[in-house]
N, C-alpha and C positions, 0 to 999 in steps of 0.2 A: 862326939864324933862330927867332924866337918864336912859339910857333902863334897863329895870327889867334885875335885876342879878341873876343869877344863876349858882350854882356849878361846874368848869369843871367835878372832879371828880365826884359826883354824877351823872354827865348830863351823860358822859360816861358808869357809871353801868348802870345806868337807859335805855341808847338807846342797848345795849348791850340786855338787859334785854324784852326790846317792842322787839328787830328784833327777839328773836326765843321762848319765851313762850307764848304771845300773838298768834303767828302765829302756833304755833303746839296745840294750847288747840283749834282753830278755827278750824283746818284741822280734828283733831282728832270726833270734832261735827258733822261739815260738811260730813265726809264720813260716820260714825256713820246715819246721817238722809237718806244717800240715800245710805246703804246698799243693800236695799231690790234693788232697780233699778241696784247696781253693779255684783247684783247675777245673771239678767239678761244679761248683757252687754257682748262682746267679747271682746277679748285685744284692740282690734285698737279704737274703743269709749271708754274702760274705759278709755286709757291714754290721750282721747281728752278731758274726765270728769275733768280728774287728772289737765291737763294744764287751763284745764277754771276754777277749784278754784284757784289756782296757782293764776292768771289774779283778781279772786275776791280778796285775799287776797292782789293786790297792790292796795295800796292808789291812787287815782287819784290827781291830784295835780290842783288847780286851784286860784283865788285869795289870796291871804292871810289877816289876823287878825288883828286886835290890840288889845291885850294884856297889861291889867295893875294893876300894882304891888295892894296891900292893902291898901295901904299908899297914894298910888297916885304920890309917886314920881319916877315911871319907866314904863315905857310902851316898847315893841317890836312889831314888824310887822312878823307875820310866819302862818303857815297852818296848823290848827290841823289835825291830824291824826286820831286822837282817844282819851276816856274815859278807863285808865285803873285802877279799882279801885278808889283812892280820888288823881290821879295823870292827867294833863290832856298832853297829846303825841304832840309837837307841832314841826315842821319841817319850821327850821331857810332857811333862803334866801341862805346861803352856804350849805345846804344839810345838815346839821349837822340835830339830833333828841336831842331833851331835853323833860325832864318831870318836872313840875311844880303843886304843890301843889293846889287844887282849895283852900284852909284855907289863900293863901298867893294871890289872885288876889281877884279885887274887885267886888261889887255884880253884875255889867255889863258884866267882864267877867266871871262869875261863870255861870249867866243864859244863857250866849251866848253859853259856852262851852256845857252844858244838852242840849242846843235846835241843837247846831250841831250834838251833838253824838246821838240823837234820830233819826235826819236827818240821822246818818251814817248806822245808829243802820239797819232803814225803806229800806235805798236800798240795803242795804247785804240782808236781807230778800226777797224784791224783786227780788235783782239777784237770791240767792237761786231756788225761784218758776218758775224762766224761764229755771235753768238748767236743774231742775226736770223734766219740763213741755216737755224742749231741748231732755235730755235722754231719757223720758217714749216714745215721738215719735219716735226718733231713733230704739230704740229696739222694732217698731210697726212689725209688720207683711207686711203693705204694708202705703204710706201715706196716710191719711185722710186730704181732700176726697181723693178717685183714681184718676187721670190722664186721662182724655179725651182726643181724637181727635177733632181738627180746622172742624168744619163742610163740609161736600163732598159741591162740587159745585151743584147749583141746577140743577136738572133733565131734559131734554128737550127731550121726545119721538120721533123717527125717524120718518119724515114728507114721506109719500106716494106722487109717480108721481111725484120723482126727475131723475136725473141722476144718476147709479150707483155710482160715486167715491162720490156724495154728501152724497146718502144715506147712503154709508159705513162708512163715513168720520162722521157723526151724530152719528153710533153704534159706533165705535171706541172711539170717545172725549167721551160716556156714561161711556164706558166700564173703561177707565182709570181714570174715574169720582168716580169710585167706585159700580155702578149704575148696578147690576146683573139682572132685569127687565128690560135690553134693548135687553136682549135675547128671554124674551117672546114677547114683543111687537113690535119685530122688525120681526116676524110672521105673514103671510096674517090674516086676520079677521077672513077668514076659517080655518087655522091652528090652530090658537087660540082658537076656538068655539070646536075643536076636544080632545085639550091638557084638557081645562076644562072637558069635559065629560071622560075623563080615569081616572082623577085626586080624580072625583066624584066616581067614580064605584072602583077606587081602595081604596083611603079611608074607603067605606062604608064597605069592607071585609079584613079592616086591624084588627090586633089585639092590643088595646089600652096599653096591661102592654108591650107588646113588643115595640111597638112603644116610649114609654114612656121610656123604658129603655135605648135603643139607643141614643135619643135626648136628654135626663137628664143625659146620660153617657160623651156627648161630652160639656155640658153645664158644667159638673162638673170639669173636665180636666180645660176649660180656666177658671173657678171660682177659680181655687186654687191655679195657675196659676198666676192670675190677682191679686186677696184676698191676696197671698206668696208671693209676687215679691221680695221684699228685704230678706224674708230668703233661697231665689232662687239662687239670685244675688251672695247671702254672703256663698253659701255650699262650700265648699273645692274643689269639683271637676270643678264649674264653675270658683272662684277664681284662681282657675291653668289655666284654659286657656289662649290663647295670648290676647292684646287688642283687635284684628280686630274678634276674636270669642266671646270675651265677651261682644264687642258691638251687636252685630249680637241678644244675648239674650236679651241686655237689650233695643232693637229698633224693629226687626221686629217679634222677636220670642215673645215678650211681646202686641203686636199688632196684631198676627195670637192670641194671646189667650184671649183680648177683645172681637173678632172678634165670635169667638167662645163662650164667652159671653156673647153678645149682641143676640149674630146672634139665640142660642138655649137657650133660656128664656125659661120655664117651662110652664107660662103662656100664653107664646104666641105661645108655639108649641102644645098646649093642640088640639087631634086629633080631638075633636069636630070644634075644628075652622076650619079646612079643610073641615071638611065633611057639616057644615051647611051655610061658609060664600062664599060669591065672591070668588073665587079664585085669579084674579087678584088686588082684595081692598088687603088680604091678603097679596099678594106675596109686593103689595105698602109698606104696612106698615112694612116689614120685609127690605125692602131695605131702609128706611128712616133708619134703627135702625142698619142699616150693612154698607152702601155707607159710613162715617164716616172714620170706620176702614180701610175698603179696600178700600180707597183713601189713605189713610196714609201709609199703607201696599205697594203699587204700587210706589209711592213716595219715602217710603226708602230702595225700592227695584233695583229703576229705572227702573223699566219693560214699562213704559211709552214710552221711550224713545229708545227700541228695536224692537218695531213692526211697521214696515211701512207698508201701503197698499194703491195701486196702482190699476187703472184699464188699462190696454193694450188697451181695443179695445171695443166701447159698437155697436151691429146693431143691431136690429133688433128683441129687447127684450132680449137679450144674452149679457154676456159681459164678457170679459174674465179678471179674477184679479190676480194678483199678491201678495203675500204676505210674507214679509222678517221678520222673528223673528230674532234675535241673528246673521244675517249673513247668516243663512240658508231659501230660498226660495221657493213657493209653488205656483205653477200655476193651479187655478181653473175656472167652468165655474158657472156665476149665469144667474139665470134668475128670469123675473119680472113677481111676480102671484101679480093680485091684485094691482098693483101700491108699493109691495112692495119686494124688492130684494133679493132673496133667493139662497142658494147652487142648482148646476142643482140636483146632487148625492141626495140630503137631496129629493127635489119632486121625484122625479125616482121612491124613495122606500118608499114612503109616506105613498101612502094609504095602502100596504103592511105592514110597520111597526106599524100602527095603530089599523091595526086588530089582531096581535101580541099581543098587548097592553091593547087592549079591553078582548081579548080570557084570558090572564095571569092575570089580574086585576079580573074580572068575575069569575075565578077559585078559587081563594082568598089561593092562595099556598105562605101559608107564612110558609115552612120549613124553607127556610134560613133566616129569619129576628127571627123566632124561636132558631135554632143555635146561630146565633147573641147574643142573649139572656141570653144563657146559657154563652157562654165565657165570656160576659160583668160584670156576677154576680161577679163573683171574684177580676175582675177591680174596679167594683162599691168601694167594702169592703175595699181594699188598699186605694182608693184616699180619704175613708171615715176616715182613720185610720190616714192615711198621716194629712189631712183637722183638726183632733182633737191635734195636737201637741200643746202643751200650749206655747211654746219657741221654740228660733231657733232652740237653742242643739238641742230639743228632734226633731223636724223637721227635722234638716239633718243626723240625726239616722235615720227617719222614712225612707228617702230618697235613704240610704244607702244600705237598708231593700231590697229595693226596684231595686237600680242600680245592685247590686252585681250578684242576677241570670239573670237577664237580660242581662247583662255583656255577663254573661256566654253562652244566647241563642246566641244571637248575633255574636260572637265569631264562636260558633258551625258555625251555620248560612252560616256567611262568608267564614268557612273552605268550607264546602260543593260547599257554588256556588265557590270558587277558584277551586275546582277541577272540577267542570262543565267546566268551562273559559278556563281550565288548558287544559283539556281533549280536548276542542275546537280548540284550538287555537297552542296545542304544543310548548307551547312558542315559537314563531318562531319569526324571526325578529328583536332577542336581545331584544326581549321585557320584562318587569323586570316582577316577579317572581310575582306568587299569592300565598294567600291563599293555602294551602294544596299541592303544587307542590311538596314535598318531598314524603309526603305519595303516590300522583300518581305516582312519577317514580319509587318507589318500588314495586308496585301494577302492573305496566306494564313490569317490569323486572320477576316478580313471574312468570307474565300470558306468558313472552316472555320465559320463562325457561319450567313451562308445555308444553306449543307448542312444542319446541324442544324434549323434551323426549315424547310425545305423536308422533309425527312423526317421532324417530328411533324408537322407538318401533312397528309401523303399516311397518315400511321398511326391519326389521328384519323379521317380521310375513311374508310379503310377500316371501322375499328370503327365508325363511322355506320350505313354499308351493313349490315354484320354483321348489329348490331343492328335494321335497319329491316327486313330477308329473314327472320329468326326471332323478330321481334319480343319483342324484348328485354326485361326486367322495365323500367315505368314508362313502356313506349312503345305506344300503340295505334293502331289503322287509324280511317279515318273514309270512307267509302262516300260517294258525292256524288252 
């Protein structure tokens, strides 16, 4: 059986026709299909989509098929690339592309061509759906589902009636594992009871509206950052930062936001929960939610390796403890009360501090919390507006509306702060100039000139008075 004959001239023409026109038509239809997605994409993601579209139009070669002529006297081994009208586009072993009319093939080859064409179309549609899904996911404000940290190590409350070193090691280990509840459990039982009493009195007199405003704003901040994390990280201001700064935003910054979002969950932070439930039970539930984020944050910041607690001596229920943080050491005394080691400074003022806390809580003076509520109202409004942005572009514009005035305020504040520091230090020791040094120098010069003028005026007045009294040269008195 001779190979299937193909007209070389026709093959070359069809090859050129297949290479350009079908692909252009496919590209036009595909771009039109993804047009709504393209409108929401930034330039980088759009280029990635175009690249993936090009890959979608590139045939994936596999094993060749046998194609037999209508009379059965010619056959060829080739890979079918597609069906273009009534022509079967084949890829030859040497890389050439040829077109064969369906009517020139035997029925088995025609059936084979239609089946392969159907498979290719299904594969193309599947790839298009995958690309659309990927584009939609990439354009989303945050991954779905939201990433969560690994579970924190199990919490173990510090055991009483042990050495100071063992006790403080237990407390330090729990803290580095993200369990803030250890600060409560490390107190002697009577101290914990005192804390419970103060909490009950304080929460009974708190304004629920003010409390919800404060905790709700903290939750809003964390929720906005976490649920819009992709849009935040793609903002021009963040994108212009260096790799180290971007790593902070994509790491500890997001973890801290997650901690705020989980820690100040409105359902858990209802004031009535603190008013009616056992405080430690409430604290335990909050600790379970917060600990994974806090443990991850401590790990990201490398804080676990910065602190060292060493007991220098322990005698008669008193321990001398040295705490080193980041190379800075601090020494203090700890005493054992009810089997628990606590700072001696805490025990010395505990009774007085407790009375002050009880008095303050019973008076129900919430002027400071009301002032905070007034300040937070515009903050909540801004957060709501930013969260309502429908796409990344609008979100970035909303952020700029916040950044620009905030930047101006920070610059003014930094200038004032620079003036204060510069005035205190007078830039001694060749230190680097800070904000506001130029204005400070001008002010000092003006003040100096004014002082000199005042001194000269005073000297002239004194000289004139002395000359008048002594009857100096050139002066005479006149009697009226």
